[in-house]
C-alpha positions in Angstrom: 106.2 188.1 82.3 104.3 185.0 81.1 101.9 183.3 83.5 103.4 180.0 84.7 100.5 178.9 87.0 99.5 175.3 86.4 96.1 174.8 85.0 93.4 173.6 87.3 92.7 169.8 87.2 89.4 168.7 85.9 86.8 167.6 88.4 86.8 164.0 87.1 90.6 163.8 87.4 90.6 165.1 90.9 88.0 162.5 91.8 89.8 159.3 90.7 93.4 160.5 91.2 93.5 159.6 95.0 92.1 156.1 94.2 94.7 155.7 91.5 97.6 156.6 93.8 96.3 154.2 96.5 96.1 151.4 93.9 99.6 152.1 92.6 101.1 152.1 96.1 99.4 148.8 96.9 100.7 147.3 93.7 104.3 148.3 94.6 104.0 146.9 98.0 102.7 143.6 96.6 105.5 143.4 94.0 108.3 144.0 96.6 106.6 141.7 99.0 107.7 138.2 100.1 109.2 136.0 97.3 109.5 132.3 96.9 112.0 132.0 99.8 110.0 130.5 102.8 112.1 132.5 105.2 111.7 135.8 103.3 108.2 136.8 104.5 108.2 135.4 108.0 110.3 133.2 110.2 107.8 130.3 110.5 109.3 127.2 108.8 107.9 123.8 108.1 110.0 120.6 107.7 109.1 120.5 104.0 110.4 124.1 103.5 113.6 123.3 105.4 114.3 120.2 103.2 113.5 122.2 100.0 115.9 125.0 101.0 118.6 122.4 101.8 118.2 120.8 98.4 118.7 124.2 96.8 121.4 125.7 98.9 123.4 123.0 100.8 127.0 123.2 99.4 127.8 119.5 100.0 124.8 118.3 98.0 125.5 120.8 95.2 129.0 119.5 94.9 127.8 115.9 94.6 125.1 116.8 92.2 127.7 118.7 90.0 129.3 115.3 89.3 126.1 114.3 87.4 127.0 116.9 84.7 130.5 115.5 84.4 129.1 112.0 84.1 126.6 113.2 81.4 129.5 114.7 79.4 131.4 111.5 79.7 128.5 109.6 78.0 128.5 112.2 75.2 132.3 111.9 74.9 132.1 108.1 74.6 129.5 108.4 71.8 131.7 111.0 70.2 134.6 108.6 70.1 132.7 106.4 67.7 132.8 109.2 65.1 135.9 110.1 63.0 138.1 113.0 63.9 138.8 115.7 61.4 141.7 118.2 61.4 142.4 121.3 59.3 145.8 123.0 59.6 147.6 125.8 57.9 150.8 127.6 58.5 153.2 130.3 57.2 157.0 130.3 57.6 160.0 132.3 56.5 163.4 131.1 55.5 166.3 133.5 55.3 168.9 133.8 52.5 172.2 131.9 52.8 173.9 128.6 52.5 171.9 125.6 53.6 173.0 122.0 54.5 171.1 119.1 52.8 172.3 116.0 54.5 176.1 115.9 54.4 176.3 118.4 51.4 175.5 122.0 51.1 173.1 123.7 48.6 176.1 125.2 46.8 177.6 121.8 46.2 174.4 120.6 44.7 174.3 123.6 42.4 171.9 125.8 44.4 174.3 128.4 45.6 173.3 132.0 46.7 169.7 131.1 47.6 167.5 134.0 48.5 165.0 134.1 51.3 161.7 132.3 50.9 158.1 132.7 52.2 156.2 129.4 52.6 152.5 128.7 53.2 150.7 125.3 53.5 147.5 123.6 54.4 146.6 120.1 55.4 143.2 118.3 55.8 143.2 115.0 57.7 140.8 112.4 58.8 141.5 109.8 61.5 139.1 107.0 62.5 140.0 104.2 64.9 137.5 101.5 65.9 138.3 98.9 68.6 136.4 96.8 71.1 137.1 99.2 74.0 135.8 102.1 71.9 132.6 100.2 71.1 132.1 99.3 74.8 132.8 102.9 76.0 129.2 104.2 75.7 127.8 101.4 77.8 130.6 101.9 80.3 130.0 105.6 80.5 126.2 105.1 80.9 126.7 102.6 83.8 129.1 105.1 85.4 126.5 107.9 85.0 123.8 105.7 86.6 126.1 105.0 89.5 126.8 108.7 89.9 123.1 109.6 89.9 122.5 106.9 92.5 125.2 108.3 94.7 123.7 111.8 94.2 120.3 110.5 95.3 122.0 108.8 98.3 123.6 112.1 99.3 120.3 113.8 99.0 118.6 111.2 101.2 121.4 111.6 103.8 120.9 115.4 103.7 117.1 115.0 104.2 117.9 112.8 107.2 120.3 115.4 108.6 117.8 118.2 108.1 115.0 116.1 109.6 117.2 115.3 112.6 118.2 118.9 113.1 114.6 120.0 112.8 113.6 117.5 115.4 116.4 118.6 117.7 115.2 122.2 117.3 111.7 121.1 118.3 113.2 119.1 121.2 115.1 122.1 122.5 112.0 124.3 122.0 110.1 121.8 124.2 113.0 121.9 126.7 112.6 125.7 126.9 108.9 125.3 127.6 109.6 122.7 130.3 112.2 124.8 132.0 109.8 127.8 131.9 107.1 125.8 133.6 109.6 124.5 136.2 110.7 128.0 136.9 107.1 129.2 137.2 106.4 126.3 139.6 109.6 127.0 141.6 108.7 130.7 141.9 105.2 129.7 143.1 106.7 127.3 145.6 109.0 130.1 146.9 106.0 132.5 147.3 104.2 129.7 149.1 107.2 128.9 151.4 107.6 132.6 152.3 103.9 132.8 153.1 104.0 129.7 155.2 107.1 131.2 157.0 105.2 134.4 157.7 102.4 132.5 159.5 104.9 130.2 161.3 103.9 127.1 159.3 107.4 126.8 157.6 110.9 127.4 158.6 113.7 129.5 157.2 115.3 126.3 155.9 112.2 125.6 153.8 112.4 129.1 152.3 116.1 128.7 151.5 115.4 125.3 149.8 112.7 127.1 147.7 115.2 129.8 146.7 117.7 127.1 145.7 115.0 125.4 143.6 114.4 128.8 141.8 118.1 129.3 141.2 118.4 125.8 139.6 115.4 126.4 137.5 116.8 129.7 136.3 120.1 127.9 135.4 118.2 125.2 133.5 116.2 127.9 131.6 119.5 129.7 130.7 121.0 126.5 129.4 117.9 125.6 127.4 118.0 129.0 125.7 121.6 128.4 124.7 120.8 124.9 123.5 118.0 126.1 121.3 120.2 128.8 119.8 122.8 126.1 118.9 120.1 123.8 117.5 118.8 126.7 115.3 122.3 127.4 114.0 122.8 123.7 113.1 119.5 123.6 111.2 120.4 126.7 109.3 123.8 125.3 108.4 122.2 122.1 107.1 119.9 124.2 105.0 122.8 126.2 103.6 121.3 129.6 104.3 122.4 132.7 106.4 122.9 131.9 110.1 121.5 135.2 111.4 117.8 134.2 110.8 115.4 133.5 113.6 113.2 130.6 112.6 110.2 129.0 114.3 109.4 125.3 113.4 105.8 124.8 112.6 105.5 121.1 111.6 103.5 119.1 114.1 104.7 115.5 114.5 102.0 113.0 115.7 102.8 109.9 117.8 100.7 107.1 116.2 100.8 103.3 116.5 103.2 101.5 114.2 101.1 99.9 111.5 103.7 98.7 109.0 105.2 95.3 109.1 108.8 94.2 108.7 108.2 92.5 105.4 106.4 95.5 104.0 109.2 97.8 104.9 111.8 95.5 103.5 110.0 95.3 100.1 110.0 99.1 100.0 113.7 99.2 100.9 114.6 96.8 98.1 112.9 99.0 95.5 113.5 102.5 97.0 116.4 102.4 99.4 119.1 104.9 98.2 121.9 102.7 99.6 120.7 99.6 97.8 120.1 101.6 94.6 123.7 102.9 94.7 125.1 99.4 95.3 123.0 97.9 92.4 124.3 100.7 90.1 127.9 99.9 91.2 127.3 96.2 90.5 126.0 97.0 87.0 129.0 99.3 86.4 131.3 96.5 87.4 129.6 94.1 85.0 130.1 96.5 82.2 133.7 97.0 83.2 134.2 93.2 82.7 132.9 93.5 79.2 135.1 96.5 78.6 138.2 94.6 79.8 137.4 91.6 77.7 137.2 93.8 74.6 141.0 94.3 74.8 141.2 90.9 72.9 139.2 92.2 70.0 140.8 93.4 66.7 140.9 97.1 65.8 140.4 99.0 62.6 142.1 102.3 61.7 141.6 104.6 58.8 143.7 107.7 58.0 143.2 110.1 55.1 145.0 113.3 54.3 145.2 116.0 51.7 147.7 118.9 51.7 149.2 121.7 49.6 151.9 124.2 49.7 153.2 127.4 48.0 156.4 129.5 48.2 157.7 132.8 47.2 161.3 133.7 46.6 162.5 137.2 47.5 164.6 137.4 44.3 162.9 136.5 41.0 166.2 136.3 39.1 167.2 133.3 41.3 164.3 131.4 39.9 165.3 132.3 36.3 168.9 131.3 37.0 167.7 128.1 38.5 165.6 127.3 35.4 168.5 128.2 33.1 170.7 125.8 35.0 168.2 123.1 34.7 167.8 123.8 30.9 171.5 123.8 30.4 171.8 120.4 32.1 169.0 119.0 29.8 170.6 120.4 26.7 174.0 119.0 27.7 172.5 115.7 28.3 170.7 115.8 25.0 173.9 116.7 23.0 175.8 114.0 24.8 173.1 111.5 23.8 173.2 112.7 20.2 177.0 112.3 20.2 176.6 108.7 21.3 174.0 108.1 18.6 176.3 109.5 15.9 179.2 107.1 16.9 177.1 104.0 16.6 177.8 101.5 13.8 174.3 102.3 12.6 173.7 105.9 13.8 170.3 106.7 15.3 168.3 109.8 14.6 169.4 112.7 16.7 167.2 114.5 19.2 166.2 118.1 18.8 168.0 119.7 21.7 166.7 123.2 21.0 163.3 122.1 22.3 164.6 122.3 25.8 165.5 126.0 25.5 163.4 128.3 27.6 160.8 130.5 25.9 159.7 133.9 27.1 156.3 132.3 28.0 158.0 129.7 30.3 160.0 132.5 32.0 156.8 134.5 32.5 155.1 131.4 33.9 157.9 130.9 36.4 157.7 134.5 37.5 153.9 134.3 37.8 154.1 131.1 39.9 156.3 133.0 42.3 153.4 135.3 43.0 151.1 132.5 44.2 151.9 133.1 47.9 150.0 132.7 50.2 146.7 131.0 49.0 147.3 129.7 45.5 148.5 126.3 46.7 150.1 123.5 44.8 147.9 120.4 45.7 149.6 117.3 46.9 148.0 113.9 46.0 145.5 112.7 48.6 146.4 109.7 50.7 144.2 107.0 52.3 145.5 104.3 54.7 143.4 101.4 56.0 144.9 99.1 58.6 143.5 96.2 60.5 145.2 94.9 63.7 144.6 91.7 65.6 146.2 91.5 69.1 148.0 88.2 69.5 150.1 88.4 72.6 150.7 91.5 74.8 151.9 89.9 77.9 149.5 89.1 80.8 148.3 92.7 81.3 145.0 92.2 79.5 144.1 89.1 81.5 145.2 90.8 84.7 142.7 93.7 84.0 140.0 91.2 83.1 140.4 89.2 86.3 140.5 92.4 88.3 137.2 93.5 86.8 135.7 90.1 87.5 136.8 90.3 91.1 135.3 93.8 91.5 132.0 92.5 90.0 131.9 89.7 92.6 132.8 92.1 95.4 130.0 94.5 94.3 127.6 91.6 94.4 128.8 90.6 97.9 128.5 94.2 99.1 124.9 94.4 97.8 123.9 91.1 99.5 125.6 92.2 102.7 123.8 95.6 102.7 120.5 93.9 102.0 121.0 91.7 105.0 122.0 94.7 107.1 119.0 96.7 105.9 116.7 93.8 107.0 118.3 93.7 110.4 118.1 97.5 110.8 114.5 97.5 109.8 113.7 94.9 112.4 115.7 96.7 115.1 114.2 100.2 114.3 110.7 98.8 114.0 111.0 97.3 117.5 112.5 100.5 118.8 109.7 102.6 117.3 107.1 100.3 118.9 108.9 100.4 122.2 109.1 104.2 122.0 105.3 104.4 121.2 104.5 102.3 124.3 106.9 104.4 126.4 105.2 107.6 125.3 101.8 106.2 126.5 103.2 105.1 129.8 105.1 108.3 130.4 101.9 110.3 129.7 100.1 108.3 132.4 103.0 108.9 134.8 102.8 112.6 134.1 99.1 112.6 135.0 99.8 110.8 138.3 102.8 113.0 139.2 100.8 116.2 138.4 98.1 115.0 140.8 100.8 114.1 143.4 102.3 117.5 143.1 99.0 119.2 143.6 98.4 117.0 146.7 101.9 117.8 148.0 101.4 121.5 147.6 98.0 121.3 149.4 99.6 119.2 152.2 102.4 121.8 152.5 99.9 124.6 152.7 98.2 122.7 155.6 101.6 122.2 157.2 101.4 118.4 157.1 104.6 117.9 155.2 108.0 119.7 154.9 109.1 121.7 151.9 111.6 118.9 151.0 108.7 116.5 150.2 107.2 119.2 148.0 110.5 119.7 146.2 110.8 115.9 145.7 107.3 115.9 144.1 108.3 118.8 141.9 111.5 117.0 140.8 109.6 113.8 140.1 107.2 115.7 137.8 110.1 117.4 136.1 111.8 114.1 135.4 108.5 112.6 134.1 108.1 115.6 131.7 111.6 115.1 130.4 111.1 111.3 130.1 107.9 111.9 128.2 109.6 114.4 125.9 112.6 112.1 125.3 110.2 109.2 124.5 108.3 111.3 122.0 111.4 112.5 120.1 113.0 109.0 120.3 109.8 107.8 118.5 110.1 110.6 115.8 113.8 110.1 115.3 113.4 106.3 114.9 110.6 106.7 112.4 112.7 109.3 110.5 115.6 106.8 110.3 113.2 104.1 109.0 111.9 106.5 106.4 115.5 107.3 105.3 116.4 103.7 105.3 113.6 102.4 103.1 113.4 105.5 100.9 110.2 107.1 102.1 109.5 110.8 102.2 109.6 112.5 105.7 106.3 111.9 107.4 105.2 109.1 105.1 105.8 106.3 107.7 
């Protein structure tokens, strides 16, 4: 039996083989590691990543952006209408044997009785070109419409950025609420332990302990509600981003509260040049102006050119029918010739007679007729080409054209009014939001000072309660005042961030650029 033992590995191979396996395993781990998705590797998510994911995945935005492709093809179609159209056609048909009606007579009455079946084939080549004022204005009209569509798409994107930013801030707000409720629960539990200790030494009553227990229960309820609120806020943000709703994300962007340094005039100048709303309204005004020119072009003349070329061929199922048809035609020509000769002979001065035998069919003519019957389906008999040139000037077509023109002019005026109205509204909104942002900033500073004072007050109240100088109710009031101050400070901070985010969206700035 042959030896099937594997040969021993060389010492060099045994040396570098483990290192090679380690390197290969590390490479595979790296290749299947985190991809480009910011949520794939870890659940930490910045505001920029959230906005980018929303731009790629939000269904509403993708639907609006899809209209840009349609508008692009409308422009191409408008340019294509300035080119002539060509058509090429071909067909095959069959006609059965039998008597046919031609007008009020039958084929037999016209001398074409007992017709066989036929096969027909044909081709046609056509050119059609029409040029009018509306056709000439169509590209400009389509381009203006494309510009308006793009502006609306950018407006939808700006609205989505605002929605994602608001949802992101709300998630941060709820996260801060969870932290606040956790601190309140911790302080409430500490107060309960303190009240029980005071009760044990006779410095506090059972009522104080029960009040501390109620405070702990309320803090637990607030913590439970805060957890539910942050789960809802996380789902809303994931929905705005257009990703799976089963992901656990942690916001990482740190928003700073800074003094408002921009002026109203500076922000309004930015809004005039960059505001998505104003950009969309300007695009609509431009489209309305182009529509006026398009409506006016209905009074312009139009030019039309048609050209065509065609051919046909047929094949009879019975060749004898063609020969009989030719013989009948020849007999008619011979009879006509002999009748003419008879007239010539009876004249007072007879004319020379015609040679009627020249109309007789030869064998070559019969063979030609039979061979022509074999042309089906591609040996066509060409028809003469045709070209038609027409020029049309509209004189009077009722009042429909003027009605369309006046409607377009009215829409242009309305678009200008809407733009001016929105510009005024933007200026008012900037002034209002700027004042609100400054008020929120000052509120944050004052609430921060209130927090410091109330924290000192709570420490003093706890010390006085330990000494037995005050009742637990006064300690609970100090605790409630600090809790309210914490929430007021948080509310002021996020009101400042939300206001600055609205300003950024209004004037067309990127998030965080204010």
